[in-house]
C-alpha positions in Angstrom: 0.0 0.0 0.0 1.3 3.4 -1.0 1.0 5.3 2.1 3.0 8.4 1.2 0.6 8.8 -1.9 -2.4 9.0 0.2 -0.6 11.2 2.5 0.3 13.7 -0.3 -3.5 13.7 -1.7 -4.9 14.1 1.8 -2.8 16.9 3.0 -3.2 18.7 -0.7 -7.1 18.6 -0.1 -6.9 19.6 3.5 -4.4 22.7 2.6 -7.1 23.7 0.0 -9.8 23.7 2.8 -7.8 26.2 4.5 -7.6 28.4 1.6 -11.4 28.6 1.4 -12.0 28.6 5.0 -14.7 31.2 4.9 -16.8 28.9 2.4 -16.0 25.7 4.1 -16.4 26.5 7.8 -18.0 29.9 8.2 -20.9 29.9 5.6 -22.5 26.4 7.1 -22.3 27.7 10.7 -23.8 31.1 9.7 -26.5 29.2 8.1 -27.1 27.1 11.2 -27.4 30.2 13.4 -30.1 31.5 11.0 -31.7 28.3 11.5 -31.9 28.4 15.1 -33.0 31.9 14.9 -35.9 30.9 12.4 -37.0 27.5 13.4 -35.6 27.4 17.0 -37.2 30.7 18.1 -40.0 31.6 15.8 -41.7 28.0 15.3 -40.2 26.8 18.8 -42.4 29.4 20.4 -45.5 27.7 18.9 -44.2 23.9 19.0 -43.0 23.4 22.6 -42.1 19.8 22.5 -41.8 16.8 20.2 -42.0 13.5 22.1 -40.7 15.0 25.1 -37.9 17.3 23.8 -38.0 20.8 23.6 -38.3 21.7 19.9 -35.2 24.0 19.6 -33.2 20.9 20.9 -35.0 18.3 18.8 -33.8 20.0 15.6 -30.1 20.0 16.4 -29.4 16.4 14.9 -31.4 17.5 11.8 -29.3 20.7 11.5 -26.2 18.6 11.8 -27.0 16.3 9.4 -28.2 19.0 6.6 -24.8 20.6 6.9 -23.0 17.2 6.9 -24.6 15.8 4.0 -24.3 18.8 1.8 -20.5 19.6 2.6 -19.5 15.9 2.4 -20.7 15.7 -1.1 -19.5 19.3 -2.1 -16.1 18.7 -0.6 -15.6 15.2 -2.3 -17.3 16.0 -5.7 -15.2 19.3 -6.2 -12.0 17.5 -5.0 -12.2 14.9 -7.7 -13.8 17.1 -10.3 -11.3 19.8 -10.3 -8.3 17.4 -11.0 -10.4 16.1 -13.9 -11.2 19.7 -15.1 -7.6 20.7 -15.1 -6.3 17.6 -16.4 -4.1 16.7 -13.7 -6.1 13.5 -13.0 -4.1 11.8 -15.5 -0.9 12.4 -13.5 -2.7 10.7 -10.7 -4.0 7.8 -12.6 -0.5 7.2 -14.3 1.2 7.1 -10.8 1.8 3.6 -9.1 -1.2 4.0 -7.0 -4.3 2.1 -6.8 -7.9 3.1 -7.0 -8.3 2.4 -3.1 -5.5 4.6 -2.2 -6.8 7.5 -4.6 -10.5 7.1 -2.7 -8.6 7.1 0.8 -7.0 10.3 0.0 -9.5 12.3 -1.6 -12.5 10.8 0.6 -10.6 10.8 3.7 -10.0 14.6 3.3 -13.5 15.4 2.4 -14.8 13.4 5.5 -12.4 14.9 7.7 -13.6 18.5 6.7 -17.3 17.4 7.1 -16.3 15.7 10.6 -14.9 19.1 11.9 -17.7 20.9 10.6 -20.2 18.7 12.4 -18.3 19.4 15.8 -18.1 23.0 15.0 -22.0 23.0 14.6 -22.6 21.0 17.7 -20.4 23.4 19.7 -22.5 26.5 18.2 -25.8 24.8 19.2 -24.6 24.6 22.8 -24.8 28.5 22.8 -28.4 28.4 21.8 -29.7 25.3 23.6 -28.7 23.0 26.7 -27.7 20.0 24.5 -27.2 16.7 26.1 -25.9 13.4 24.5 -27.3 10.1 25.6 -25.0 7.9 23.5 -21.9 9.7 22.6 -20.1 6.8 21.2 -23.1 6.0 18.8 -23.3 9.7 17.9 -19.6 9.8 16.8 -20.2 6.6 14.9 -23.1 7.7 13.1 -21.1 11.2 12.4 -18.1 9.4 10.9 -20.2 6.8 8.8 -22.4 9.5 7.5 -19.4 11.6 6.7 -17.6 8.7 4.8 -20.4 7.4 3.0 -21.9 11.0 1.6 -18.1 11.7 0.8 -18.0 8.5 -1.5 -21.4 9.7 -2.9 -20.0 13.0 -3.6 -16.8 11.3 -5.2 -19.1 9.6 -7.5 -21.0 12.8 -8.7 -17.5 14.3 -9.0 -16.5 11.4 -11.5 -19.8 11.4 -13.2 -20.0 15.2 -13.8 -18.7 16.7 -16.9 -19.2 20.3 -16.0 -19.8 22.7 -12.8 -23.7 22.6 -13.6 -23.8 18.8 -13.3 -21.8 18.9 -10.0 -24.4 21.1 -8.4 -27.3 19.2 -9.9 -27.9 16.2 -7.5 -27.0 18.0 -4.4 -29.7 20.9 -5.0 -32.3 19.0 -6.7 -32.1 15.5 -4.8 -30.1 15.7 -1.5 -31.4 18.8 0.0 -35.2 18.1 -0.6 -34.6 14.5 0.7 -32.9 16.1 3.9 -35.8 18.5 4.5 -38.5 15.6 3.9 -36.4 13.2 6.2 -37.6 14.6 9.5 -34.9 17.1 10.0 -37.1 19.4 11.7 -40.1 17.4 12.7 -41.0 13.8 13.8 -42.4 11.6 11.0 -45.1 10.4 13.4 -46.6 14.0 13.0 -47.3 13.3 9.3 -50.5 11.4 8.2 -50.4 7.9 7.6 -49.8 7.7 4.1 -47.2 10.2 4.2 -45.5 8.2 6.9 -45.3 5.3 4.6 -43.9 7.5 1.7 -41.3 8.9 4.0 -40.0 5.5 4.7 -38.5 5.3 1.2 -36.4 8.4 2.0 -32.8 7.0 2.7 -32.0 10.1 4.7 -34.8 9.4 7.0 -32.6 6.6 8.4 -29.5 8.6 8.8 -31.4 11.5 10.8 -33.3 9.1 12.8 -30.3 7.2 14.1 -28.2 10.2 14.9 -31.2 11.6 16.5 -31.5 8.5 18.8 -28.0 8.8 19.9 -29.0 12.3 21.4 -32.5 11.9 22.8 -33.2 8.0 22.6 -35.9 9.1 20.4 -36.1 7.5 16.8 -38.6 7.2 13.9 -37.3 4.0 13.0 -35.3 1.2 14.8 -31.6 2.4 15.4 -30.5 -1.2 14.1 -32.2 -0.5 11.0 -30.7 3.0 10.6 -27.1 1.4 11.3 -27.8 -1.1 8.6 -29.0 1.6 6.1 -26.0 3.6 6.6 -23.5 0.9 6.3 -25.3 -0.5 3.2 -25.1 2.7 1.5 -21.3 3.1 2.2 -20.8 -0.3 0.7 -22.8 0.4 -2.3 -20.9 3.6 -3.0 -17.7 2.0 -2.7 -18.6 -0.7 -5.1 -19.8 2.0 -7.6 -16.6 3.9 -7.4 -14.4 0.6 -7.7 -16.5 -0.1 -10.9 -16.0 3.3 -12.3 -12.3 3.0 -11.8 -12.1 -0.6 -13.2 -14.0 0.5 -16.4 -12.4 4.1 -16.6 -15.8 5.8 -16.8 -15.2 9.5 -17.1 -11.4 8.9 -16.4 -10.1 7.9 -19.9 -10.4 9.7 -23.0 
């Protein structure tokens, strides 16, 4: 295993994040503060509690997941798309390094940046609400699994995209709506029975439900099912990336 090559890719991507610190860190944190002001204060004054949890506290896991999913995808997709755009990806492909080592470098950096962002948002949330975590180990596990799996998904988007418009297409038109419809700011039990059934087909629901359970021991679906869905999605993404590298999809002219 070429550890040195993985380190070089990882360090390069992390240094790129420091150069765009405002966009990478400050922008999501400001957005989170605005969500607290709008949802926590305005709506929270009308909805006191959901399943025994104060509304302003209840939305914290959803806010974290909203930022994690979008940033994981954005970091990983741009990280691999830019070398494709400039043509430097062919230097990486011709180097004595396997697809697994390339993925570890790019996806590892994207997941690390998203993980740091998630921790910062949790710290920010403590300034607005009294936040207690019932299962910190499970919280960290869901946090890491989400960052890695959606960084892999973003990596796939970066390989698939042929221009900057396509790079934003899936995150804006698919992921963001799924997050909002996946119980980020409400409990699925509040929906009519028919819509509850429809929501169960939303994969993001299982991420948010499992993550929220680690905080409050409150979940819309079983935590075991949530964990299985996250791991299954991670394995699926890894398989797709392997197939794209094996066939040279959008990587070879």
